[in-house]
ZADREN-10307 format. One record per residue (C-alpha): residue in one letter; y, z, x. Coordinates in steps of 0.05 Angstrom, whole numbers, padded with zeros to 5 digits, always signed. Layout:
// ZADREN-10307
aYZX
...
This chain:
// ZADREN-10307
m-01320+02334-01022
k-01336+02375-01083
k-01388+02429-01075
w-01430+02407-01134
v-01435+02336-01103
k-01459+02365-01037
k-01510+02409-01071
s-01537+02352-01113
i-01545+02308-01051
v-01581+02364-01014
i-01628+02373-01073
m-01640+02298-01081
v-01654+02288-01006
a-01700+02348-01004
f-01736+02325-01067
l-01744+02252-01043
t-01769+02272-00974
l-01811+02330-00999
g-01769+02377-00956
l-01784+02343-00890
i-01712+02321-00879
t-01653+02365-00891
p-01582+02337-00888
t-01540+02361-00828
h-01466+02375-00825
e-01455+02310-00787
i-01473+02272-00850
w-01417+02307-00888
d-01367+02293-00833
a-01384+02219-00834
f-01376+02216-00909
d-01311+02255-00910
q-01279+02209-00858
n-01296+02144-00896
a-01261+02138-00963
s-01307+02082-00987
n-01367+02128-00978
r-01332+02182-01017
s-01320+02137-01077
s-01392+02111-01077
i-01419+02182-01077
d-01372+02204-01132
s-01394+02148-01177
s-01469+02157-01166
p-01486+02221-01130
g-01546+02222-01083
t-01568+02149-01090
s-01534+02116-01030
t-01567+02157-00975
a-01638+02147-00999
v-01630+02071-01009
a-01597+02061-00941
a-01656+02088-00902
e-01708+02043-00933
p-01684+01974-00910
n-01678+01997-00837
s-01749+02022-00835
a-01774+01957-00865
i-01737+01917-00812
e-01767+01960-00756
e-01837+01950-00784
k-01827+01874-00785
t-01802+01872-00713
e-01861+01913-00689
i-01912+01868-00723
h-01882+01802-00696
q-01912+01784-00628
e-01898+01723-00586
p-01959+01679-00572
v-01982+01680-00500
d-01967+01617-00461
y-02027+01612-00415
g-02004+01546-00385
s-01938+01575-00359
m-01975+01636-00332
l-02020+01590-00292
v-01960+01552-00265
d-01924+01616-00244
a-01987+01641-00209
a-01995+01573-00175
k-01926+01577-00145
e-01936+01649-00123
q-02001+01632-00087
s-01969+01572-00054
y-01914+01614-00024
i-01963+01667-00002
k-02000+01613+00038
f-01935+01587+00069
g-01917+01656+00095
t-01849+01674+00123
k-01849+01623+00180
i-01867+01559+00142
g-01841+01577+00072
p-01766+01578+00085
k-01768+01511+00121
i-01808+01471+00069
s-01789+01507+00005
n-01735+01458-00018
e-01780+01397-00011
f-01839+01434-00040
d-01800+01455-00102
a-01769+01387-00112
i-01826+01339-00096
i-01894+01373-00091
f-01893+01429-00143
p-01874+01384-00203
k-01935+01341-00187
m-01977+01405-00181
e-01953+01426-00251
e-01971+01358-00278
a-02041+01362-00249
i-02051+01431-00278
a-02026+01408-00346
m-02073+01348-00347
t-02132+01392-00327
v-02121+01444-00382
a-02096+01397-00436
s-02162+01391-00472
l-02178+01466-00471
d-02171+01512-00531
d-02135+01579-00528
a-02198+01619-00515
s-02217+01574-00456
l-02146+01576-00429
a-02146+01652-00432
s-02209+01653-00390
l-02178+01613-00332
s-02159+01648-00268
i-02128+01628-00201
s-02159+01649-00135
e-02115+01699-00099
k-02134+01688-00026
p-02105+01625+00005
s-02138+01608+00071
g-02101+01626+00135
n-02103+01597+00205
y-02104+01521+00193
g-02150+01522+00132
e-02132+01476+00074
k-02143+01518+00012
i-02081+01540-00027
f-02116+01562-00091
n-02170+01542-00141
i-02166+01546-00217
s-02233+01568-00246
s-02264+01588-00312
n-02286+01661-00318
e-02335+01639-00373
t-02374+01590-00329
g-02353+01615-00260
k-02339+01542-00239
d-02276+01513-00209
l-02237+01462-00250
i-02187+01441-00197
r-02174+01457-00124
f-02107+01451-00089
h-02104+01440-00014
v-02054+01426+00041
r-02076+01393+00106
t-02037+01394+00171
e-02035+01323+00200
k-02010+01301+00269
r-01984+01230+00268
p-01973+01195+00334
q-01900+01186+00354
e-01877+01223+00291
g-01901+01294+00293
y-01934+01341+00243
y-01937+01332+00167
y-01964+01374+00111
n-02006+01333+00064
f-02013+01365-00005
h-02070+01343-00049
y-02121+01367-00100
h-02194+01356-00119
s-02219+01357-00191
a-02285+01376-00223
e-02282+01311-00263
d-02309+01273-00202
s-02346+01332-00170
f-02287+01343-00123
m-02299+01278-00086
a-02232+01243-00095
h-02171+01262-00054
n-02113+01262-00104
n-02049+01259-00064
l-01988+01301-00085
g-01943+01283-00026
d-01925+01298+00046
i-01873+01344+00077
y-01851+01333+00149
w-01853+01393+00195
e-01830+01371+00265
k-01860+01347+00332
n-01878+01418+00354
t-01943+01450+00331
p-01931+01486+00265
p-01948+01561+00258
k-02012+01583+00224
w-02014+01593+00149
l-01999+01663+00122
s-01959+01679+00185
């Protein structure tokens, strides 16, 4: 590359960036290896480097500004599944997980969706799931409550039932604030076996 072209580019870059950026030798190597770059510089010295930097910075600014909206509903559903498996523990979980995922959990998702359907984003953002399922043979899996009011909206339970001649079943159900938690809304049953099941969280 001709010396006067190099000098003019250095001066232009230094002038445009107020001396903050100085061209390095790697720039010249890149230009010397690519014949198309050489011809564009020869025809209009100094303009191509300054113009190329501007679109990239504009693209970076746009990507930083763009943020995905938070899906509070899916966050609740993920937390619901996590709390369910915490309650099952390592002894019960592996044995009932397939039936729970296929039969019970889709109905749980449906119940959660119906409960939060009428809420706006601010109310959805204030919902939380209790993080301490009951152990031993207690029924509580988790509750969904509003941090604004401190009141539960829906409570998910599982009850261990012994049925004569059949053995033990897990009955999954929920109670809703709509009827002051009086109704027993059935989600389904999962059979354990005739032997006494282990305690929750075990």
